[in-house]
N, C-alpha and C positions, 0 to 999 in steps of 0.2 A: 623321476617322480618328484624329488625334492625341488628341482628347478621349477616345475610347473606350479607347485604349491607356493613357492617363493614369489613367483610372478603374479599369481592370483592375489596374494596378500597385497602386493604393491598396487595392483589395479584397483582393488577395493578402496584403498586409501585415496588414490587419485580420483576415482569416480565419485567418492564422497565429497571431495573438494570441488569437483566439477558441478555436482548437483547444486551446491551453494552458489557457484559462479553463474549458473543459468538464471538466477533471479535478477541479475544485472541487465544492463542495456545491450550488451554484446553477446546475444545468444548464439549467433553463428560461430563465434570463436570457440565457445564451449562445446558445441555440437561437433565441430571439426576436431577438437582435441579428443573427444570420446571416440571418434572414428579412427584417429591415429593410434590411440591406445589399443583399440580392437585389432588393428592391423599388426601391431607389435605382438600382441598376445597370440594372434593367428600364426605369426612367424615362429614364435617359440614352440607352439604346439606341433607345427609341421616340421620343425627341425631346421628351418631356414636361417634361424638366428642363433649365434653362439651366446654364451653367457656374457662375454665381454661386449658384444654388439648390443645385446639387450640392455645392459647397464648403461651403455653410452646413450642409447636412444631414450631410456627412462630419465637420465639426467637432463637431456635436451627438453623433454616434455615438462619436467619440473621447472626448468629455467623459463619456459614459455608461461607456465602457470604463475610464476613469481612476477614476471613482467606484467602480466595482466592484473595481478593484485596491486602492484605498485601503481599502475596507470589509474586504477580506480580509487586510490587513497584520497584524492581530492573530490570524489563524488561523481566525476565524469571522465570519460575516456575521450581525449582530444583526437581529431583526425590524424595528427602526426603519430600519436601513440598507437592508434589502431593500425596505421600503415606498418609501423615497426613490428607489432605483434603478428600481423598477417605475413610479413616478410620472414619472420622467424618460423611461422608455421609452414610456409612454402619450403624453407630450407629443411625443416624436419621431415616434411613429406618426401623430398628428394632423397634424404639420408635413409629413411626407412626403405624406400624402393631399392636403393643401392645396396644396402646391407642384406636385404632379403634375396637379392638376385646375384650375389657374388659367388655363389657355389661352394662356400666353405662348409665343411662338415662340423657339426657341433662336437665339442670335446666331452660332453657329459660329465 
């Protein structure tokens, strides 16, 4: 129960940051991050993700968010920066799938 509450708090902070990010030019990046956060939360609730896996995936999402923020500091996201962010999101997507499907039992 504590784990679910902890993850819910994390998701609230991340979604608040994503809501601000959606005002920018790269809305699909923000939408994709919300989807990935939802998949992580779903994995926690279903027991497919352990605490360590969840923290690793959350750090990865935070890194992507920081990359996006850095890319926007000059007012525009260049195509090179957008490719880098998309590549990071693809990597995160694969990692979420891998961690959810590895068959580990959560430690509680």
